[in-house]
matplotlib code that plots the C-alpha trace (Angstrom):
import matplotlib.pyplot as plt

x = [166.8, 162.3, 163.4, 165.2, 168.2, 170.5, 173.6, 173.3, 174.0, 176.9, 178.8, 178.1, 178.3, 180.3, 182.1, 183.6, 180.2, 178.5, 174.4, 171.4, 168.0, 163.5, 160.8, 158.0, 154.5, 151.4, 148.1, 146.7, 143.1, 140.6, 139.9, 136.6, 138.8, 139.3, 141.9, 140.5, 140.5, 142.5, 145.7, 145.9, 145.6, 147.8, 151.1, 152.5, 153.9, 155.7, 156.5, 159.6, 159.6, 162.1, 163.8, 167.5, 167.3, 169.2, 166.2, 164.8, 167.9, 168.7, 164.6, 165.0, 168.0, 166.2, 162.9, 165.2, 166.7, 162.8, 161.7, 158.4, 159.6, 157.4, 157.6, 160.0, 159.3, 161.8, 160.8, 163.6, 163.8, 167.5, 166.8, 170.4, 170.7, 168.9, 171.1, 173.4, 172.8, 168.7, 168.1, 169.6, 166.7, 163.9, 161.0, 163.0, 162.0, 163.2, 160.7, 160.7, 158.6, 159.5, 157.5, 157.3, 155.6, 152.1, 151.9, 154.5, 154.0, 151.9, 151.4, 148.9, 149.2, 151.0, 149.3, 152.1, 153.4, 156.7, 157.1, 160.8, 159.8, 163.1, 163.9, 164.6, 167.2, 166.5, 165.1, 161.5, 159.5, 159.8, 156.5, 155.5, 157.8, 156.4, 152.7, 153.2, 154.8, 152.8, 149.3, 150.9, 151.9, 148.3, 146.0, 148.9, 147.7, 144.0, 144.1, 146.0, 143.3, 146.6, 146.0, 149.0, 151.1, 154.6, 155.9, 159.4, 159.2, 161.6, 161.7, 159.9, 157.7, 154.4, 155.3, 153.5, 156.6, 159.5, 161.2, 162.9, 163.2, 161.2, 158.5, 158.9, 157.7, 155.0, 153.4, 153.7, 152.2, 149.4, 148.6, 148.9, 147.7, 144.4, 144.8, 144.7, 143.1, 146.1, 148.6, 151.8, 154.5, 158.0, 159.9, 163.6, 165.9, 169.6, 171.0, 174.5, 175.2, 174.6, 178.4, 180.2, 182.0, 184.0, 186.8, 187.2, 189.7, 191.5, 193.5, 194.9, 197.7, 196.2, 192.4, 190.0, 186.0, 182.8, 179.7, 176.7, 175.8, 176.2, 176.8, 179.7, 177.9, 174.7, 173.5, 170.8, 170.2, 171.3, 170.0, 171.6, 170.3, 170.6, 167.5, 165.8, 165.6, 164.7, 161.9, 160.6, 160.3, 158.6, 156.0, 155.6, 155.4, 153.4, 149.9, 148.4, 147.4, 147.3, 145.0, 145.7, 147.5, 149.8, 153.4, 156.0, 159.9, 162.7, 166.4, 169.4, 170.2, 171.4, 172.2, 175.7, 176.9, 180.3, 182.5, 181.3, 181.1, 185.2, 185.8, 184.6, 186.2, 189.3, 188.9, 188.1, 190.6, 193.4, 193.8, 193.6, 191.3, 190.8, 187.2, 185.1, 181.7, 180.1, 177.4, 174.3, 175.4, 177.4, 175.4, 173.8, 177.6, 177.5, 175.0, 176.0, 178.8, 176.8, 173.4, 172.5, 172.7, 168.3, 167.9, 170.7, 167.9, 165.7, 168.6, 169.6, 165.9, 166.0, 169.4, 168.4, 165.2, 166.8, 169.5, 169.0, 166.6, 164.6, 160.9, 161.5, 164.2, 161.6, 160.7, 163.7, 162.5, 162.2, 158.8, 155.7, 156.1, 159.7, 161.7, 165.4, 167.9, 171.2, 173.4, 175.9, 177.6, 180.9, 179.6, 178.0, 180.6, 183.3, 181.3, 181.8, 185.4, 187.5, 191.5]
y = [62.3, 58.4, 61.8, 60.0, 61.7, 58.6, 59.9, 58.8, 55.2, 55.9, 57.3, 54.1, 51.6, 52.7, 56.0, 56.9, 56.0, 58.3, 59.2, 61.3, 62.0, 63.5, 64.6, 66.5, 67.8, 66.1, 67.1, 69.6, 68.3, 70.6, 68.5, 68.9, 69.8, 73.7, 75.5, 76.0, 79.6, 77.8, 76.9, 80.4, 82.3, 79.4, 79.1, 76.5, 72.6, 71.2, 66.9, 66.2, 61.9, 61.0, 63.5, 61.4, 62.0, 65.3, 66.7, 66.6, 67.8, 70.6, 71.3, 71.8, 73.5, 76.4, 76.3, 76.8, 80.4, 81.4, 84.5, 82.8, 80.2, 77.3, 74.1, 71.2, 67.6, 65.5, 61.5, 59.2, 55.5, 56.1, 59.9, 60.0, 60.2, 63.9, 66.8, 68.2, 71.9, 71.6, 70.4, 74.1, 75.1, 75.6, 74.5, 71.7, 68.0, 64.6, 61.9, 58.2, 56.6, 54.8, 55.0, 51.3, 50.7, 52.6, 51.8, 53.7, 56.9, 60.0, 63.3, 64.7, 68.1, 69.5, 70.5, 70.6, 67.4, 66.5, 63.2, 62.2, 58.6, 56.7, 53.9, 50.2, 47.8, 45.2, 42.6, 44.1, 44.2, 48.4, 48.6, 46.8, 48.7, 52.0, 50.7, 50.0, 53.0, 55.4, 53.7, 54.1, 57.5, 57.7, 56.5, 58.6, 62.2, 61.4, 59.8, 63.5, 65.9, 67.2, 69.8, 70.4, 67.8, 67.8, 65.4, 65.3, 63.6, 62.5, 62.6, 60.5, 59.8, 60.7, 57.5, 54.5, 52.0, 52.3, 54.6, 51.5, 52.6, 55.4, 53.5, 54.2, 58.1, 57.0, 54.7, 57.0, 60.1, 58.1, 57.2, 60.2, 63.0, 63.5, 62.1, 65.9, 69.1, 70.7, 68.5, 69.9, 67.3, 68.9, 67.1, 68.2, 67.0, 64.8, 66.1, 67.6, 66.4, 62.8, 63.4, 64.0, 60.9, 62.2, 64.4, 61.6, 60.8, 63.2, 61.3, 59.0, 59.4, 59.2, 60.5, 58.5, 59.5, 57.5, 59.7, 57.8, 61.0, 59.8, 60.4, 63.2, 66.3, 65.2, 67.4, 67.3, 69.8, 68.7, 71.4, 72.0, 70.7, 74.4, 75.0, 72.2, 72.7, 76.5, 76.1, 73.1, 75.3, 78.0, 75.2, 74.0, 77.9, 79.1, 81.0, 80.6, 77.1, 76.3, 73.6, 70.4, 68.7, 70.9, 69.3, 71.6, 71.1, 72.7, 72.9, 74.4, 77.1, 74.7, 71.4, 70.0, 66.8, 64.7, 67.0, 69.9, 67.2, 67.1, 70.7, 71.1, 68.7, 69.8, 73.3, 72.5, 69.6, 71.2, 67.8, 66.7, 63.3, 61.2, 60.8, 57.3, 56.9, 54.4, 53.3, 52.0, 48.1, 48.5, 50.0, 46.8, 45.9, 49.3, 49.5, 46.2, 47.5, 50.5, 48.6, 45.2, 43.0, 42.6, 45.7, 46.7, 46.0, 48.3, 51.4, 50.6, 51.5, 54.4, 55.7, 55.1, 56.2, 60.0, 60.0, 61.0, 58.3, 57.7, 58.3, 61.3, 63.4, 65.4, 66.6, 68.3, 71.9, 75.0, 75.7, 77.3, 74.8, 75.1, 76.6, 77.8, 77.0, 79.4, 77.0, 76.1, 72.5, 73.5, 75.8, 72.5, 70.8, 72.1, 73.2, 69.5, 68.8, 67.9, 67.8]
z = [139.1, 140.3, 139.9, 140.5, 141.8, 141.5, 142.0, 145.3, 143.6, 141.5, 144.9, 146.8, 144.3, 141.2, 142.1, 138.4, 136.0, 135.2, 135.2, 135.7, 135.4, 135.1, 132.2, 129.9, 129.5, 131.1, 130.1, 132.6, 134.4, 136.5, 139.3, 141.4, 144.3, 145.2, 147.1, 151.1, 151.6, 154.9, 153.2, 151.8, 154.8, 157.5, 158.3, 156.2, 157.7, 155.4, 154.8, 152.9, 152.6, 151.6, 153.3, 152.7, 149.4, 147.8, 146.3, 149.6, 151.9, 149.2, 149.2, 153.0, 153.0, 150.8, 152.9, 156.5, 154.3, 153.9, 154.9, 155.4, 157.9, 156.9, 159.6, 158.2, 159.5, 157.5, 157.3, 157.8, 157.8, 160.4, 161.8, 162.6, 158.8, 159.3, 158.4, 161.6, 160.2, 160.2, 163.7, 164.8, 163.6, 165.9, 162.5, 161.8, 163.1, 162.1, 162.1, 162.1, 159.0, 155.9, 152.6, 152.5, 155.7, 155.6, 159.3, 159.7, 157.9, 159.5, 158.4, 160.6, 161.1, 157.9, 155.4, 152.2, 151.6, 149.4, 147.9, 146.2, 144.8, 145.4, 143.1, 145.0, 144.8, 146.8, 144.7, 144.1, 141.1, 140.4, 139.4, 142.6, 145.0, 142.8, 143.4, 146.9, 148.2, 146.2, 147.7, 151.1, 150.9, 149.3, 152.1, 154.5, 152.7, 153.0, 156.8, 157.2, 154.9, 153.2, 150.3, 148.6, 147.3, 144.7, 143.9, 142.3, 138.6, 135.8, 132.7, 130.7, 133.2, 131.1, 129.0, 130.2, 128.6, 127.4, 130.0, 132.2, 135.8, 135.3, 135.9, 139.2, 138.2, 135.7, 138.4, 141.4, 139.1, 138.1, 141.7, 143.2, 140.8, 142.5, 145.6, 147.2, 146.6, 145.0, 142.7, 141.3, 139.6, 139.1, 135.9, 136.3, 133.5, 134.6, 137.6, 136.9, 140.2, 138.6, 137.0, 140.0, 140.0, 136.9, 138.9, 140.9, 137.8, 138.8, 141.3, 138.4, 136.3, 132.9, 133.9, 131.4, 132.0, 131.0, 128.8, 128.1, 126.0, 122.1, 119.5, 120.0, 119.2, 120.7, 123.6, 126.3, 129.0, 132.1, 135.6, 138.7, 142.1, 143.4, 140.6, 141.2, 145.1, 144.3, 142.4, 144.5, 147.6, 145.7, 144.0, 148.0, 148.9, 146.6, 147.8, 144.7, 142.9, 140.3, 138.5, 139.3, 138.4, 137.5, 135.1, 134.6, 134.1, 135.4, 133.0, 133.5, 131.3, 128.3, 126.3, 127.0, 125.1, 126.6, 125.4, 127.4, 130.3, 129.5, 129.2, 132.5, 134.8, 132.6, 133.7, 137.6, 138.4, 136.2, 134.5, 130.3, 131.0, 127.9, 126.7, 126.6, 125.1, 126.1, 123.0, 123.0, 122.6, 125.9, 127.7, 129.5, 131.0, 132.1, 134.1, 135.5, 137.5, 138.9, 139.9, 140.9, 138.0, 138.0, 137.5, 134.8, 131.8, 133.3, 133.5, 130.4, 128.7, 131.0, 129.2, 126.0, 126.0, 125.9, 123.2, 120.3, 118.9, 122.2, 122.8, 125.8, 123.2, 121.6, 125.0, 125.8, 124.6, 126.3, 125.9, 128.2, 131.0, 131.1, 133.9, 132.3, 136.1, 135.9, 137.4, 134.8, 134.9, 135.4, 138.3, 140.1, 139.8, 141.0, 144.6, 144.7, 143.6, 146.4, 145.8]

ax = plt.figure().add_subplot(projection="3d")
ax.plot(x, y, z, "-o")
ax.set_aspect("equal")
plt.show()
């Protein structure tokens, strides 16, 4: 999701390939901080950064619909990217800022921040980027005396290695886990919406879809963006804080495999699809068609770590630290289908 929610990459770079993301339970640690009574009693002023991400945008949507009417400050590198309907709300403001430029960040006036660590595609080392961005955010948090931070993490981000591009999330989580009095880390699994490009194949005479969920009978939990956004909004607005840092997962209602993907797009489009599996030895070439070649190996590793023999497969469990969402794959994709 890098919690990465990277479906934007597919849409912009290679619209007919699939992928998704974010993890698992980290050890709860109680810090020396306590929740100030003022945070529990004062009205919520929430900064979302970067607000142009899908998770940021949809969480803002939920917050603006909330009866508690929090004030929302959305940070964009380019404020013209702000969602037009949001600008109609008196409790919403779009401001200019860039996590890559610490001097541009000003959280003054907010008491709560939602941070969605994004990946980079400009040739910068993933670890260097995550460290620079996270450090800039941490300084801005502490300068503004922010009391609550929610970080959108990724599945597998509790591992320090073997997770490819998810290092962005591991580094961000580690840098920020004790940066303010209340820190929560939400780790959703792969998004339904990251498979939306499969619907585009319906325009072809003989539609074909590609899936890296292998073998054919292997299934993993997926989750809808709506479920993630609603749970992020709940965490941002919660009156009572959990011991900090608090880690929790958000999964969809069940696990899905490649055949489930095929059935979903066939039901939505009314067309029959040919399913082709992307096997492990094909993943590097697969990713070279989607992201800059410099990052292809990291995305391959991010994919393989979630397969049956991968290091995060054991974390695909619905336990006491996991919220089970309601949105089914077919319903999430149907809402995105344009004939």
